Structures are given as structure tokens and as C-alpha cells.
PDB file of N, CA, C and O in Angstrom:
ATOM      1  N   MET A   1     118.817 163.327 108.287  1.00  0.00           N
ATOM      2  CA  MET A   1     119.975 162.706 107.700  1.00  0.00           C
ATOM      3  C   MET A   1     120.321 161.447 108.494  1.00  0.00           C
ATOM      4  O   MET A   1     120.323 161.464 109.725  1.00  0.00           O
ATOM      5  N   LEU A   2     120.604 160.388 107.805  1.00  0.00           N
ATOM      6  CA  LEU A   2     120.958 159.111 108.420  1.00  0.00           C
ATOM      7  C   LEU A   2     122.395 159.174 108.907  1.00  0.00           C
ATOM      8  O   LEU A   2     123.307 159.492 108.144  1.00  0.00           O
ATOM      9  N   LYS A   3     122.589 158.871 110.179  1.00  0.00           N
ATOM     10  CA  LYS A   3     123.935 158.879 110.756  1.00  0.00           C
ATOM     11  C   LYS A   3     124.383 157.440 110.965  1.00  0.00           C
ATOM     12  O   LYS A   3     123.695 156.655 111.618  1.00  0.00           O
ATOM     13  N   HIS A   4     125.524 157.104 110.414  1.00  0.00           N
ATOM     14  CA  HIS A   4     126.080 155.763 110.571  1.00  0.00           C
ATOM     15  C   HIS A   4     127.084 155.760 111.710  1.00  0.00           C
ATOM     16  O   HIS A   4     127.903 156.671 111.826  1.00  0.00           O
ATOM     17  N   ASN A   5     127.021 154.747 112.540  1.00  0.00           N
ATOM     18  CA  ASN A   5     127.949 154.569 113.648  1.00  0.00           C
ATOM     19  C   ASN A   5     128.517 153.163 113.509  1.00  0.00           C
ATOM     20  O   ASN A   5     127.901 152.192 113.949  1.00  0.00           O
ATOM     21  N   THR A   6     129.681 153.058 112.903  1.00  0.00           N
ATOM     22  CA  THR A   6     130.279 151.756 112.635  1.00  0.00           C
ATOM     23  C   THR A   6     131.230 151.367 113.762  1.00  0.00           C
ATOM     24  O   THR A   6     132.073 152.164 114.174  1.00  0.00           O
ATOM     25  N   ILE A   7     131.092 150.156 114.253  1.00  0.00           N
ATOM     26  CA  ILE A   7     131.986 149.612 115.272  1.00  0.00           C
ATOM     27  C   ILE A   7     132.520 148.271 114.772  1.00  0.00           C
ATOM     28  O   ILE A   7     131.973 147.679 113.842  1.00  0.00           O
ATOM     29  N   THR A   8     133.566 147.815 115.386  1.00  0.00           N
ATOM     30  CA  THR A   8     134.118 146.498 115.083  1.00  0.00           C
ATOM     31  C   THR A   8     133.909 145.614 116.300  1.00  0.00           C
ATOM     32  O   THR A   8     134.179 146.029 117.428  1.00  0.00           O
ATOM     33  N   ALA A   9     133.429 144.401 116.077  1.00  0.00           N
ATOM     34  CA  ALA A   9     133.192 143.463 117.177  1.00  0.00           C
ATOM     35  C   ALA A   9     133.685 142.088 116.751  1.00  0.00           C
ATOM     36  O   ALA A   9     133.764 141.782 115.562  1.00  0.00           O
ATOM     37  N   LYS A  10     134.012 141.271 117.732  1.00  0.00           N
ATOM     38  CA  LYS A  10     134.425 139.891 117.463  1.00  0.00           C
ATOM     39  C   LYS A  10     133.305 138.945 117.859  1.00  0.00           C
ATOM     40  O   LYS A  10     132.629 139.140 118.869  1.00  0.00           O
ATOM     41  N   MET A  11     133.126 137.928 117.049  1.00  0.00           N
ATOM     42  CA  MET A  11     132.116 136.925 117.344  1.00  0.00           C
ATOM     43  C   MET A  11     132.702 135.887 118.299  1.00  0.00           C
ATOM     44  O   MET A  11     133.850 135.467 118.150  1.00  0.00           O
ATOM     45  N   SER A  12     131.901 135.483 119.279  1.00  0.00           N
ATOM     46  CA  SER A  12     132.348 134.466 120.235  1.00  0.00           C
ATOM     47  C   SER A  12     132.259 133.076 119.607  1.00  0.00           C
ATOM     48  O   SER A  12     131.732 132.916 118.506  1.00  0.00           O
ATOM     49  N   SER A  13     132.768 132.093 120.307  1.00  0.00           N
ATOM     50  CA  SER A  13     132.709 130.712 119.814  1.00  0.00           C
ATOM     51  C   SER A  13     131.274 130.209 119.729  1.00  0.00           C
ATOM     52  O   SER A  13     130.999 129.228 119.039  1.00  0.00           O
ATOM     53  N   LYS A  14     130.347 130.885 120.434  1.00  0.00           N
ATOM     54  CA  LYS A  14     128.926 130.515 120.391  1.00  0.00           C
ATOM     55  C   LYS A  14     128.161 131.319 119.335  1.00  0.00           C
ATOM     56  O   LYS A  14     126.939 131.204 119.241  1.00  0.00           O
ATOM     57  N   GLY A  15     128.866 132.129 118.542  1.00  0.00           N
ATOM     58  CA  GLY A  15     128.221 132.918 117.501  1.00  0.00           C
ATOM     59  C   GLY A  15     127.592 134.198 118.021  1.00  0.00           C
ATOM     60  O   GLY A  15     126.733 134.772 117.353  1.00  0.00           O
ATOM     61  N   GLN A  16     127.997 134.656 119.193  1.00  0.00           N
ATOM     62  CA  GLN A  16     127.418 135.849 119.803  1.00  0.00           C
ATOM     63  C   GLN A  16     128.266 137.084 119.517  1.00  0.00           C
ATOM     64  O   GLN A  16     129.495 137.022 119.487  1.00  0.00           O
ATOM     65  N   ILE A  17     127.577 138.212 119.308  1.00  0.00           N
ATOM     66  CA  ILE A  17     128.220 139.509 119.135  1.00  0.00           C
ATOM     67  C   ILE A  17     127.588 140.460 120.141  1.00  0.00           C
ATOM     68  O   ILE A  17     126.366 140.476 120.295  1.00  0.00           O
ATOM     69  N   VAL A  18     128.402 141.250 120.826  1.00  0.00           N
ATOM     70  CA  VAL A  18     127.897 142.208 121.811  1.00  0.00           C
ATOM     71  C   VAL A  18     127.609 143.538 121.121  1.00  0.00           C
ATOM     72  O   VAL A  18     128.464 144.072 120.414  1.00  0.00           O
ATOM     73  N   ILE A  19     126.400 144.073 121.328  1.00  0.00           N
ATOM     74  CA  ILE A  19     126.073 145.420 120.867  1.00  0.00           C
ATOM     75  C   ILE A  19     126.586 146.373 121.946  1.00  0.00           C
ATOM     76  O   ILE A  19     126.187 146.252 123.104  1.00  0.00           O
ATOM     77  N   PRO A  20     127.459 147.317 121.592  1.00  0.00           N
ATOM     78  CA  PRO A  20     128.029 148.209 122.603  1.00  0.00           C
ATOM     79  C   PRO A  20     126.958 148.949 123.408  1.00  0.00           C
ATOM     80  O   PRO A  20     125.881 149.267 122.902  1.00  0.00           O
ATOM     81  N   ALA A  21     127.288 149.213 124.678  1.00  0.00           N
ATOM     82  CA  ALA A  21     126.342 149.832 125.611  1.00  0.00           C
ATOM     83  C   ALA A  21     125.823 151.171 125.107  1.00  0.00           C
ATOM     84  O   ALA A  21     124.636 151.458 125.262  1.00  0.00           O
ATOM     85  N   ASP A  22     126.684 152.008 124.502  1.00  0.00           N
ATOM     86  CA  ASP A  22     126.211 153.320 124.047  1.00  0.00           C
ATOM     87  C   ASP A  22     125.183 153.190 122.930  1.00  0.00           C
ATOM     88  O   ASP A  22     124.252 153.991 122.858  1.00  0.00           O
ATOM     89  N   ILE A  23     125.335 152.197 122.060  1.00  0.00           N
ATOM     90  CA  ILE A  23     124.348 151.974 120.995  1.00  0.00           C
ATOM     91  C   ILE A  23     123.056 151.421 121.589  1.00  0.00           C
ATOM     92  O   ILE A  23     121.966 151.847 121.206  1.00  0.00           O
ATOM     93  N   ARG A  24     123.169 150.468 122.529  1.00  0.00           N
ATOM     94  CA  ARG A  24     121.965 149.935 123.192  1.00  0.00           C
ATOM     95  C   ARG A  24     121.207 151.054 123.897  1.00  0.00           C
ATOM     96  O   ARG A  24     119.977 151.088 123.872  1.00  0.00           O
ATOM     97  N   LYS A  25     121.933 151.956 124.517  1.00  0.00           N
ATOM     98  CA  LYS A  25     121.296 153.065 125.234  1.00  0.00           C
ATOM     99  C   LYS A  25     120.586 154.004 124.259  1.00  0.00           C
ATOM    100  O   LYS A  25     119.443 154.392 124.498  1.00  0.00           O
ATOM    101  N   LYS A  26     121.253 154.371 123.162  1.00  0.00           N
ATOM    102  CA  LYS A  26     120.660 155.269 122.160  1.00  0.00           C
ATOM    103  C   LYS A  26     119.399 154.671 121.545  1.00  0.00           C
ATOM    104  O   LYS A  26     118.448 155.394 121.250  1.00  0.00           O
ATOM    105  N   LEU A  27     119.389 153.356 121.352  1.00  0.00           N
ATOM    106  CA  LEU A  27     118.245 152.679 120.730  1.00  0.00           C
ATOM    107  C   LEU A  27     117.257 152.136 121.753  1.00  0.00           C
ATOM    108  O   LEU A  27     116.247 151.530 121.396  1.00  0.00           O
ATOM    109  N   ASN A  28     117.561 152.361 123.040  1.00  0.00           N
ATOM    110  CA  ASN A  28     116.704 151.894 124.137  1.00  0.00           C
ATOM    111  C   ASN A  28     116.476 150.379 124.051  1.00  0.00           C
ATOM    112  O   ASN A  28     115.355 149.893 124.205  1.00  0.00           O
ATOM    113  N   ILE A  29     117.561 149.655 123.802  1.00  0.00           N
ATOM    114  CA  ILE A  29     117.509 148.191 123.775  1.00  0.00           C
ATOM    115  C   ILE A  29     117.930 147.695 125.150  1.00  0.00           C
ATOM    116  O   ILE A  29     119.027 147.996 125.620  1.00  0.00           O
ATOM    117  N   ASN A  30     117.053 146.933 125.789  1.00  0.00           N
ATOM    118  CA  ASN A  30     117.293 146.452 127.146  1.00  0.00           C
ATOM    119  C   ASN A  30     117.277 144.932 127.197  1.00  0.00           C
ATOM    120  O   ASN A  30     116.858 144.269 126.248  1.00  0.00           O
ATOM    121  N   ASN A  31     117.734 144.396 128.309  1.00  0.00           N
ATOM    122  CA  ASN A  31     117.740 142.959 128.539  1.00  0.00           C
ATOM    123  C   ASN A  31     116.336 142.390 128.300  1.00  0.00           C
ATOM    124  O   ASN A  31     115.362 142.881 128.871  1.00  0.00           O
ATOM    125  N   GLY A  32     116.236 141.379 127.477  1.00  0.00           N
ATOM    126  CA  GLY A  32     114.951 140.734 127.209  1.00  0.00           C
ATOM    127  C   GLY A  32     114.203 141.298 126.013  1.00  0.00           C
ATOM    128  O   GLY A  32     113.221 140.700 125.572  1.00  0.00           O
ATOM    129  N   ASP A  33     114.645 142.451 125.467  1.00  0.00           N
ATOM    130  CA  ASP A  33     113.981 143.008 124.288  1.00  0.00           C
ATOM    131  C   ASP A  33     114.200 142.089 123.090  1.00  0.00           C
ATOM    132  O   ASP A  33     115.190 141.360 123.027  1.00  0.00           O
ATOM    133  N   THR A  34     113.277 142.133 122.154  1.00  0.00           N
ATOM    134  CA  THR A  34     113.370 141.328 120.940  1.00  0.00           C
ATOM    135  C   THR A  34     113.894 142.194 119.805  1.00  0.00           C
ATOM    136  O   THR A  34     113.493 143.348 119.656  1.00  0.00           O
ATOM    137  N   VAL A  35     114.787 141.632 119.010  1.00  0.00           N
ATOM    138  CA  VAL A  35     115.304 142.323 117.833  1.00  0.00           C
ATOM    139  C   VAL A  35     115.060 141.446 116.609  1.00  0.00           C
ATOM    140  O   VAL A  35     114.963 140.223 116.712  1.00  0.00           O
ATOM    141  N   SER A  36     114.963 142.094 115.451  1.00  0.00           N
ATOM    142  CA  SER A  36     114.900 141.329 114.202  1.00  0.00           C
ATOM    143  C   SER A  36     116.280 141.399 113.559  1.00  0.00           C
ATOM    144  O   SER A  36     116.979 142.406 113.668  1.00  0.00           O
ATOM    145  N   ILE A  37     116.658 140.327 112.894  1.00  0.00           N
ATOM    146  CA  ILE A  37     117.952 140.257 112.221  1.00  0.00           C
ATOM    147  C   ILE A  37     117.677 139.935 110.757  1.00  0.00           C
ATOM    148  O   ILE A  37     117.107 138.893 110.432  1.00  0.00           O
ATOM    149  N   THR A  38     118.094 140.852 109.876  1.00  0.00           N
ATOM    150  CA  THR A  38     117.839 140.713 108.450  1.00  0.00           C
ATOM    151  C   THR A  38     119.156 140.603 107.696  1.00  0.00           C
ATOM    152  O   THR A  38     120.057 141.421 107.883  1.00  0.00           O
ATOM    153  N   GLN A  39     119.265 139.591 106.844  1.00  0.00           N
ATOM    154  CA  GLN A  39     120.440 139.450 105.989  1.00  0.00           C
ATOM    155  C   GLN A  39     120.107 140.026 104.628  1.00  0.00           C
ATOM    156  O   GLN A  39     119.082 139.690 104.035  1.00  0.00           O
ATOM    157  N   ASN A  40     120.976 140.897 104.133  1.00  0.00           N
ATOM    158  CA  ASN A  40     120.818 141.469 102.804  1.00  0.00           C
ATOM    159  C   ASN A  40     122.172 141.331 102.104  1.00  0.00           C
ATOM    160  O   ASN A  40     123.075 142.142 102.309  1.00  0.00           O
ATOM    161  N   ASN A  41     122.295 140.296 101.280  1.00  0.00           N
ATOM    162  CA  ASN A  41     123.570 139.953 100.639  1.00  0.00           C
ATOM    163  C   ASN A  41     124.647 139.778 101.705  1.00  0.00           C
ATOM    164  O   ASN A  41     124.572 138.844 102.503  1.00  0.00           O
ATOM    165  N   ASP A  42     125.656 140.665 101.734  1.00  0.00           N
ATOM    166  CA  ASP A  42     126.742 140.502 102.703  1.00  0.00           C
ATOM    167  C   ASP A  42     126.591 141.429 103.909  1.00  0.00           C
ATOM    168  O   ASP A  42     127.566 141.674 104.621  1.00  0.00           O
ATOM    169  N   GLU A  43     125.389 141.946 104.147  1.00  0.00           N
ATOM    170  CA  GLU A  43     125.132 142.830 105.284  1.00  0.00           C
ATOM    171  C   GLU A  43     124.130 142.195 106.242  1.00  0.00           C
ATOM    172  O   GLU A  43     123.296 141.383 105.841  1.00  0.00           O
ATOM    173  N   VAL A  44     124.226 142.574 107.505  1.00  0.00           N
ATOM    174  CA  VAL A  44     123.272 142.140 108.519  1.00  0.00           C
ATOM    175  C   VAL A  44     122.707 143.389 109.173  1.00  0.00           C
ATOM    176  O   VAL A  44     123.462 144.263 109.599  1.00  0.00           O
ATOM    177  N   LEU A  45     121.385 143.481 109.255  1.00  0.00           N
ATOM    178  CA  LEU A  45     120.708 144.619 109.871  1.00  0.00           C
ATOM    179  C   LEU A  45     119.976 144.132 111.112  1.00  0.00           C
ATOM    180  O   LEU A  45     119.206 143.173 111.049  1.00  0.00           O
ATOM    181  N   ILE A  46     120.217 144.789 112.235  1.00  0.00           N
ATOM    182  CA  ILE A  46     119.558 144.445 113.494  1.00  0.00           C
ATOM    183  C   ILE A  46     118.642 145.598 113.873  1.00  0.00           C
ATOM    184  O   ILE A  46     119.088 146.742 113.955  1.00  0.00           O
ATOM    185  N   LYS A  47     117.361 145.308 114.106  1.00  0.00           N
ATOM    186  CA  LYS A  47     116.382 146.332 114.486  1.00  0.00           C
ATOM    187  C   LYS A  47     115.664 145.915 115.758  1.00  0.00           C
ATOM    188  O   LYS A  47     115.343 144.743 115.951  1.00  0.00           O
ATOM    189  N   LYS A  48     115.416 146.887 116.617  1.00  0.00           N
ATOM    190  CA  LYS A  48     114.633 146.619 117.818  1.00  0.00           C
ATOM    191  C   LYS A  48     113.172 146.446 117.406  1.00  0.00           C
ATOM    192  O   LYS A  48     112.642 147.238 116.626  1.00  0.00           O
ATOM    193  N   MET A  49     112.532 145.418 117.929  1.00  0.00           N
ATOM    194  CA  MET A  49     111.122 145.174 117.647  1.00  0.00           C
ATOM    195  C   MET A  49     110.278 145.890 118.695  1.00  0.00           C
ATOM    196  O   MET A  49     110.687 145.996 119.851  1.00  0.00           O
ATOM    197  N   PRO A  50     109.101 146.385 118.302  1.00  0.00           N
ATOM    198  CA  PRO A  50     108.224 147.023 119.291  1.00  0.00           C
ATOM    199  C   PRO A  50     107.803 146.017 120.359  1.00  0.00           C
ATOM    200  O   PRO A  50     107.562 144.846 120.067  1.00  0.00           O
ATOM    201  N   SER A  51     107.722 146.489 121.587  1.00  0.00           N
ATOM    202  CA  SER A  51     107.270 145.627 122.681  1.00  0.00           C
ATOM    203  C   SER A  51     105.748 145.583 122.685  1.00  0.00           C
ATOM    204  O   SER A  51     105.100 146.369 121.993  1.00  0.00           O
ATOM    205  N   SER A  52     105.180 144.673 123.457  1.00  0.00           N
ATOM    206  CA  SER A  52     103.721 144.611 123.562  1.00  0.00           C
ATOM    207  C   SER A  52     103.188 145.905 124.148  1.00  0.00           C
ATOM    208  O   SER A  52     102.082 146.321 123.802  1.00  0.00           O
ATOM    209  N   LEU A  53     103.949 146.559 125.032  1.00  0.00           N
ATOM    210  CA  LEU A  53     103.528 147.841 125.596  1.00  0.00           C
ATOM    211  C   LEU A  53     103.454 148.903 124.508  1.00  0.00           C
ATOM    212  O   LEU A  53     102.546 149.734 124.525  1.00  0.00           O
ATOM    213  N   SER A  54     104.397 148.896 123.556  1.00  0.00           N
ATOM    214  CA  SER A  54     104.370 149.846 122.443  1.00  0.00           C
ATOM    215  C   SER A  54     103.099 149.662 121.621  1.00  0.00           C
ATOM    216  O   SER A  54     102.451 150.639 121.244  1.00  0.00           O
ATOM    217  N   TRP A  55     102.742 148.398 121.341  1.00  0.00           N
ATOM    218  CA  TRP A  55     101.522 148.131 120.581  1.00  0.00           C
ATOM    219  C   TRP A  55     100.291 148.558 121.373  1.00  0.00           C
ATOM    220  O   TRP A  55      99.351 149.112 120.805  1.00  0.00           O
ATOM    221  N   ASP A  56     100.290 148.303 122.692  1.00  0.00           N
ATOM    222  CA  ASP A  56      99.159 148.707 123.532  1.00  0.00           C
ATOM    223  C   ASP A  56      98.981 150.214 123.503  1.00  0.00           C
ATOM    224  O   ASP A  56      97.853 150.700 123.420  1.00  0.00           O
ATOM    225  N   ASN A  57     100.081 150.964 123.571  1.00  0.00           N
ATOM    226  CA  ASN A  57      99.992 152.421 123.529  1.00  0.00           C
ATOM    227  C   ASN A  57      99.459 152.899 122.187  1.00  0.00           C
ATOM    228  O   ASN A  57      98.702 153.868 122.132  1.00  0.00           O
ATOM    229  N   LEU A  58      99.844 152.233 121.110  1.00  0.00           N
ATOM    230  CA  LEU A  58      99.350 152.589 119.788  1.00  0.00           C
ATOM    231  C   LEU A  58      97.849 152.345 119.699  1.00  0.00           C
ATOM    232  O   LEU A  58      97.112 153.183 119.177  1.00  0.00           O
ATOM    233  N   ILE A  59      97.398 151.216 120.199  1.00  0.00           N
ATOM    234  CA  ILE A  59      95.979 150.865 120.152  1.00  0.00           C
ATOM    235  C   ILE A  59      95.151 151.784 121.038  1.00  0.00           C
ATOM    236  O   ILE A  59      94.004 152.088 120.711  1.00  0.00           O
ATOM    237  N   ASN A  60      95.721 152.235 122.164  1.00  0.00           N
ATOM    238  CA  ASN A  60      94.988 153.121 123.070  1.00  0.00           C
ATOM    239  C   ASN A  60      94.595 154.430 122.412  1.00  0.00           C
ATOM    240  O   ASN A  60      93.618 155.056 122.824  1.00  0.00           O
ATOM    241  N   ASP A  61      95.342 154.862 121.390  1.00  0.00           N
ATOM    242  CA  ASP A  61      95.046 156.116 120.708  1.00  0.00           C
ATOM    243  C   ASP A  61      93.944 155.981 119.656  1.00  0.00           C
ATOM    244  O   ASP A  61      93.513 156.981 119.083  1.00  0.00           O
ATOM    245  N   ILE A  62      93.494 154.774 119.402  1.00  0.00           N
ATOM    246  CA  ILE A  62      92.439 154.557 118.411  1.00  0.00           C
ATOM    247  C   ILE A  62      91.084 154.691 119.095  1.00  0.00           C
ATOM    248  O   ILE A  62      90.813 153.997 120.075  1.00  0.00           O
ATOM    249  N   PRO A  63      90.219 155.593 118.579  1.00  0.00           N
ATOM    250  CA  PRO A  63      88.894 155.743 119.199  1.00  0.00           C
ATOM    251  C   PRO A  63      88.094 154.448 119.118  1.00  0.00           C
ATOM    252  O   PRO A  63      88.186 153.702 118.143  1.00  0.00           O
ATOM    253  N   ASN A  64      87.313 154.198 120.156  1.00  0.00           N
ATOM    254  CA  ASN A  64      86.506 152.989 120.234  1.00  0.00           C
ATOM    255  C   ASN A  64      85.103 153.387 120.671  1.00  0.00           C
ATOM    256  O   ASN A  64      84.934 153.979 121.736  1.00  0.00           O
ATOM    257  N   GLU A  65      84.116 153.075 119.880  1.00  0.00           N
ATOM    258  CA  GLU A  65      82.739 153.380 120.255  1.00  0.00           C
ATOM    259  C   GLU A  65      81.793 152.384 119.597  1.00  0.00           C
ATOM    260  O   GLU A  65      82.111 151.787 118.568  1.00  0.00           O
ATOM    261  N   LYS A  66      80.642 152.221 120.203  1.00  0.00           N
ATOM    262  CA  LYS A  66      79.618 151.330 119.663  1.00  0.00           C
ATOM    263  C   LYS A  66      78.814 152.103 118.620  1.00  0.00           C
ATOM    264  O   LYS A  66      78.418 153.247 118.843  1.00  0.00           O
ATOM    265  N   VAL A  67      78.583 151.458 117.483  1.00  0.00           N
ATOM    266  CA  VAL A  67      77.807 152.068 116.410  1.00  0.00           C
ATOM    267  C   VAL A  67      76.618 151.166 116.122  1.00  0.00           C
ATOM    268  O   VAL A  67      76.781 150.001 115.759  1.00  0.00           O
ATOM    269  N   ASP A  68      75.419 151.717 116.287  1.00  0.00           N
ATOM    270  CA  ASP A  68      74.194 150.984 115.961  1.00  0.00           C
ATOM    271  C   ASP A  68      73.761 151.370 114.554  1.00  0.00           C
ATOM    272  O   ASP A  68      73.439 152.527 114.285  1.00  0.00           O
ATOM    273  N   ILE A  69      73.756 150.392 113.668  1.00  0.00           N
ATOM    274  CA  ILE A  69      73.349 150.620 112.281  1.00  0.00           C
ATOM    275  C   ILE A  69      72.059 149.850 112.050  1.00  0.00           C
ATOM    276  O   ILE A  69      71.983 148.647 112.298  1.00  0.00           O
ATOM    277  N   ASP A  70      71.037 150.570 111.567  1.00  0.00           N
ATOM    278  CA  ASP A  70      69.746 149.912 111.347  1.00  0.00           C
ATOM    279  C   ASP A  70      69.770 149.111 110.045  1.00  0.00           C
ATOM    280  O   ASP A  70      70.775 149.096 109.334  1.00  0.00           O
ATOM    281  N   LYS A  71      68.645 148.442 109.739  1.00  0.00           N
ATOM    282  CA  LYS A  71      68.590 147.564 108.567  1.00  0.00           C
ATOM    283  C   LYS A  71      68.742 148.322 107.254  1.00  0.00           C
ATOM    284  O   LYS A  71      69.028 147.718 106.220  1.00  0.00           O
ATOM    285  N   ASN A  72      68.550 149.654 107.286  1.00  0.00           N
ATOM    286  CA  ASN A  72      68.706 150.469 106.080  1.00  0.00           C
ATOM    287  C   ASN A  72      70.115 151.066 105.958  1.00  0.00           C
ATOM    288  O   ASN A  72      70.408 151.792 105.009  1.00  0.00           O
ATOM    289  N   GLY A  73      70.980 150.750 106.929  1.00  0.00           N
ATOM    290  CA  GLY A  73      72.349 151.255 106.886  1.00  0.00           C
ATOM    291  C   GLY A  73      72.525 152.625 107.508  1.00  0.00           C
ATOM    292  O   GLY A  73      73.553 153.270 107.300  1.00  0.00           O
ATOM    293  N   ASN A  74      71.533 153.083 108.274  1.00  0.00           N
ATOM    294  CA  ASN A  74      71.607 154.398 108.906  1.00  0.00           C
ATOM    295  C   ASN A  74      72.114 154.282 110.340  1.00  0.00           C
ATOM    296  O   ASN A  74      71.928 153.256 110.993  1.00  0.00           O
ATOM    297  N   TYR A  75      72.749 155.335 110.815  1.00  0.00           N
ATOM    298  CA  TYR A  75      73.232 155.408 112.192  1.00  0.00           C
ATOM    299  C   TYR A  75      73.032 156.834 112.699  1.00  0.00           C
ATOM    300  O   TYR A  75      72.817 157.753 111.909  1.00  0.00           O
ATOM    301  N   ASP A  76      73.103 157.018 114.016  1.00  0.00           N
ATOM    302  CA  ASP A  76      72.945 158.337 114.625  1.00  0.00           C
ATOM    303  C   ASP A  76      74.330 158.959 114.807  1.00  0.00           C
ATOM    304  O   ASP A  76      75.106 158.487 115.638  1.00  0.00           O
ATOM    305  N   PRO A  77      74.658 160.020 114.040  1.00  0.00           N
ATOM    306  CA  PRO A  77      75.984 160.641 114.149  1.00  0.00           C
ATOM    307  C   PRO A  77      76.282 161.197 115.542  1.00  0.00           C
ATOM    308  O   PRO A  77      77.444 161.261 115.941  1.00  0.00           O
ATOM    309  N   LYS A  78      75.251 161.599 116.284  1.00  0.00           N
ATOM    310  CA  LYS A  78      75.459 162.152 117.629  1.00  0.00           C
ATOM    311  C   LYS A  78      75.879 161.060 118.616  1.00  0.00           C
ATOM    312  O   LYS A  78      76.621 161.331 119.561  1.00  0.00           O
ATOM    313  N   LYS A  79      75.411 159.835 118.400  1.00  0.00           N
ATOM    314  CA  LYS A  79      75.773 158.722 119.281  1.00  0.00           C
ATOM    315  C   LYS A  79      77.118 158.101 118.896  1.00  0.00           C
ATOM    316  O   LYS A  79      77.748 157.418 119.704  1.00  0.00           O
ATOM    317  N   SER A  80      77.547 158.343 117.669  1.00  0.00           N
ATOM    318  CA  SER A  80      78.799 157.754 117.168  1.00  0.00           C
ATOM    319  C   SER A  80      79.614 158.816 116.423  1.00  0.00           C
ATOM    320  O   SER A  80      79.806 158.707 115.212  1.00  0.00           O
ATOM    321  N   PRO A  81      80.097 159.850 117.141  1.00  0.00           N
ATOM    322  CA  PRO A  81      80.801 160.943 116.454  1.00  0.00           C
ATOM    323  C   PRO A  81      82.112 160.518 115.783  1.00  0.00           C
ATOM    324  O   PRO A  81      82.428 161.011 114.700  1.00  0.00           O
ATOM    325  N   ASN A  82      82.876 159.619 116.400  1.00  0.00           N
ATOM    326  CA  ASN A  82      84.133 159.186 115.781  1.00  0.00           C
ATOM    327  C   ASN A  82      83.876 158.414 114.492  1.00  0.00           C
ATOM    328  O   ASN A  82      84.570 158.612 113.495  1.00  0.00           O
ATOM    329  N   PHE A  83      82.889 157.545 114.516  1.00  0.00           N
ATOM    330  CA  PHE A  83      82.522 156.790 113.321  1.00  0.00           C
ATOM    331  C   PHE A  83      82.029 157.745 112.241  1.00  0.00           C
ATOM    332  O   PHE A  83      82.367 157.594 111.067  1.00  0.00           O
ATOM    333  N   ASN A  84      81.229 158.726 112.642  1.00  0.00           N
ATOM    334  CA  ASN A  84      80.700 159.699 111.691  1.00  0.00           C
ATOM    335  C   ASN A  84      81.839 160.491 111.038  1.00  0.00           C
ATOM    336  O   ASN A  84      81.833 160.703 109.825  1.00  0.00           O
ATOM    337  N   ASN A  85      82.807 160.924 111.836  1.00  0.00           N
ATOM    338  CA  ASN A  85      83.957 161.648 111.277  1.00  0.00           C
ATOM    339  C   ASN A  85      84.737 160.766 110.315  1.00  0.00           C
ATOM    340  O   ASN A  85      85.179 161.226 109.263  1.00  0.00           O
ATOM    341  N   TRP A  86      84.905 159.494 110.678  1.00  0.00           N
ATOM    342  CA  TRP A  86      85.614 158.563 109.813  1.00  0.00           C
ATOM    343  C   TRP A  86      84.863 158.382 108.486  1.00  0.00           C
ATOM    344  O   TRP A  86      85.479 158.328 107.421  1.00  0.00           O
ATOM    345  N   MET A  87      83.533 158.288 108.560  1.00  0.00           N
ATOM    346  CA  MET A  87      82.726 158.121 107.344  1.00  0.00           C
ATOM    347  C   MET A  87      82.834 159.347 106.444  1.00  0.00           C
ATOM    348  O   MET A  87      82.848 159.213 105.220  1.00  0.00           O
ATOM    349  N   LYS A  88      82.910 160.529 107.029  1.00  0.00           N
ATOM    350  CA  LYS A  88      83.017 161.762 106.235  1.00  0.00           C
ATOM    351  C   LYS A  88      84.360 161.853 105.520  1.00  0.00           C
ATOM    352  O   LYS A  88      84.458 162.469 104.458  1.00  0.00           O
ATOM    353  N   GLU A  89      85.393 161.245 106.095  1.00  0.00           N
ATOM    354  CA  GLU A  89      86.723 161.259 105.478  1.00  0.00           C
ATOM    355  C   GLU A  89      86.780 160.370 104.248  1.00  0.00           C
ATOM    356  O   GLU A  89      87.633 160.577 103.384  1.00  0.00           O
ATOM    357  N   ARG A  90      85.920 159.412 104.147  1.00  0.00           N
ATOM    358  CA  ARG A  90      85.966 158.442 103.055  1.00  0.00           C
ATOM    359  C   ARG A  90      85.400 159.004 101.815  1.00  0.00           C
ATOM    360  O   ARG A  90      85.359 158.322 100.790  1.00  0.00           O
TER     361      ARG A  90
END
């Protein structure tokens, strides 16, 4: 279930709005993090963007192996088990 946490904030003369500390903590938003700001009619949505470390962790979970494919399109499943499993899923 989506939980809404509505707060009221004032905009500074420089156009800045402070995200309250408890919300930053819940969303793990820290100094220097990047956020996206989306306008949808009269609403503004702020989302934390994944850091480069988040992307690195995602990529680390992807199997990586060398696959030798001959001119006839054949490969050795024992030398490339992850590729072989992927091919069987298709």
C-alpha cells in the first residue's frame, strides 16, 4: 500500500525547498545525491536517482563468460554454462 507523507514547506528567495530530515533518512537521500524532478500538471514529483555504485552492484550480478561460437553457430555448453542456460530459456 502506498503511504503518503505530506508536509508543508516554504520556498526560499533562491527557489530552494528543504526536504525534511526524516524523509531524507527514510529515502536514504544524502548530500551530493542526484534526484529527478518531474512536473505533472500542478504536481511535482522528486525521486532519488540510483548512484553509480547502485548500477555497479546491479551489473555485478550479471554472469559474464566468454563464448566461442564456431562458423556453424555451435558452442560448447560445458565451457559456457550461463550462455547455454540463457539459450535454453529462449
